[in-house]
C-alpha positions, 0 to 999 in steps of 0.5 A, a space after each residue: 537527492 534523487 528526483 523522480 517524475 515518472 514511472 518507467 515501467 514495471 520490473 516484470 516488463 520484458 523490455 526492462 527485465 534483462 537490464 534489471 537482471 544484469 544490474 542485480 548481478 552487479 549489486 546495483 539495484 536499490 529498493 524504495 519501500 513504500 507503505 501499501 497505504 502510500 502507493 496511491 500518493 503522487 508526491 512522496 519522500 522516501 529513502 532507498 535501502 542504500 540510504 539515498 533520499 528520493 523525491 517522487 512527484 508523479 503525473 496524475 495518470 501514473 501510480 506507484 505499485 510493487 515493482 514500479 521502476 523509478 530509475 534505470 540506467 547503465 549504473 543502477 536501477 531503483 525499484 518500488 517495493 510495497 510494504 506489507 498491508 495490514 488488514 482489520 477483519 470486522 465480522 458483523 453478528 447480524 445483517 443489520 450490524 453488517 448494514 450499519 458497518 457498511 454505512 460507517 465504512 463508506 462514510 469514513 472512506 475506508 479502503 475495504 475488501 470483502 471476504 464472505 460476510 466479513 469486511 476487511 479494512 486496510 489499516 493505515 494506523 492502529 486498530 484502536 483508531 478504527 475501533 474508536 470510529 465504530 465504538 457503538 458497534 464494538 462496545 455493543 458486541 455487534 462486531 468482532 475485530 481481528 488484525 491480519 497481515 497480508 
């Protein structure tokens, strides 16, 4: 098992780019795909695309991100690939519906972003689980839900 206790940098860092490029030509770059919702975690078990188990334990001042370099030596590199984030678009039908939706999203600690009048919620599970939490808005036809991928 590979143990990782810090992020060495980003794949796009000029200081790391040449070494990673060299390893790519020798098929010595492995990727760990991390779900977008797990990028904020500090402790995580994962597996590289070549099957090696990786135990990640990061200090509080570091975060995983797409392109994070976890291992880089003369023989290989291990790099994080962020998985696709799915979004639930919630379109309120009125200003009062939007206000109530915002209240619920905040209380439920949903990760959100805004697109015009729509609220986009980062999905960590099925859309039905989110719809169930705002059932009164959904069943009353006060909001419309649409699933999207990034």
